[in-house]
C-alpha positions in Angstrom: -5.8 -3.1 -6.7 -3.3 -5.9 -7.1 -3.9 -8.3 -10.0 -3.2 -11.9 -9.0 -3.0 -15.1 -11.1 -3.1 -18.6 -9.8 -0.2 -20.8 -11.0 0.9 -24.3 -9.8 4.3 -24.5 -8.0 5.5 -27.0 -10.6 4.7 -24.6 -13.5 6.1 -21.6 -11.6 9.4 -23.5 -11.2 9.8 -23.8 -14.9 8.8 -20.2 -15.6 10.3 -18.4 -12.6 12.4 -15.9 -14.5 9.5 -15.0 -16.8 7.2 -14.6 -13.8 9.7 -12.2 -12.1 9.9 -10.1 -15.3 6.2 -9.9 -15.6 5.8 -8.9 -12.0 8.3 -6.1 -12.5 6.7 -4.9 -15.7 3.0 -5.2 -14.8 2.9 -5.3 -11.0 1.0 -8.6 -11.2 1.3 -11.1 -8.4 1.0 -14.8 -8.4 -0.7 -17.2 -6.0 1.2 -20.5 -6.0 -0.9 -23.6 -5.7 -0.1 -27.2 -4.9 -2.9 -29.8 -5.6 -5.2 -26.8 -6.3 -4.7 -25.3 -2.8 -3.0 -21.9 -2.3 0.4 -22.4 -0.7 2.4 -19.2 -1.3 2.6 -15.9 -3.1 5.0 -14.1 -5.5 4.8 -10.4 -5.1 6.6 -7.4 -6.6 9.1 -6.0 -4.1 7.4 -2.7 -3.6 4.1 -4.5 -2.8 5.8 -6.7 -0.3 7.6 -3.7 1.3 4.2 -1.9 1.5 2.7 -4.8 3.3 5.6 -4.9 5.8 5.2 -1.1 6.5 1.4 -1.6 6.9 1.9 -4.4 9.4 4.5 -2.4 11.3 2.0 0.5 11.7 -0.8 -1.9 12.7 1.4 -3.6 15.3 2.3 -0.2 16.9 -0.5 1.0 19.2 0.9 4.6 19.3 1.1 4.9 15.5 -2.4 3.4 15.2 -3.8 5.8 17.7 -2.2 8.8 15.8 -3.5 7.5 12.5 -7.1 7.1 13.9 -6.9 10.6 15.4 -5.6 12.0 12.1 -8.5 10.4 10.2 -11.0 11.7 12.7 -9.5 15.2 12.3 -9.7 14.9 8.5 -13.4 14.0 8.7 -14.0 17.1 10.8 -11.9 19.1 8.2 -9.4 20.0 10.9 -6.4 19.6 8.6 -2.9 21.0 8.8 -0.4 22.0 6.2 2.9 23.8 5.9 3.2 27.4 4.7 5.9 28.7 2.4 8.3 29.0 5.4 7.6 25.5 6.5 5.5 26.4 9.6 2.4 24.3 10.4 -0.9 26.2 9.8 -4.5 25.1 9.7 -5.6 24.1 6.3 -8.8 25.6 5.1 -10.6 24.2 2.0 -12.6 27.5 2.0 -9.5 29.6 1.5 -8.3 27.4 -1.4 -11.7 27.6 -3.1 -11.6 31.4 -2.9 -8.2 31.6 -4.4 -9.2 29.3 -7.3 
């Protein structure tokens, strides 16, 4: 989960470099406020990129369909993996339990 702190735009202006350093070190994000109302967000780059990737998937009907199908297959335990030669094979949790 992303930790967020509220900070006024005027305070953020004076502490921008420190905020960026903190974001990079802790992964913390900041919600920028003006007159007590949220107006913007400062996010670590990897969090922002993750949001963009998520939105790209959500906006693509084909990818969303494939994702929903994969999740349904996972619930039914119809999973696939690759063998040592890189070929796709059905994954069986039973076979891994026996080997353990």
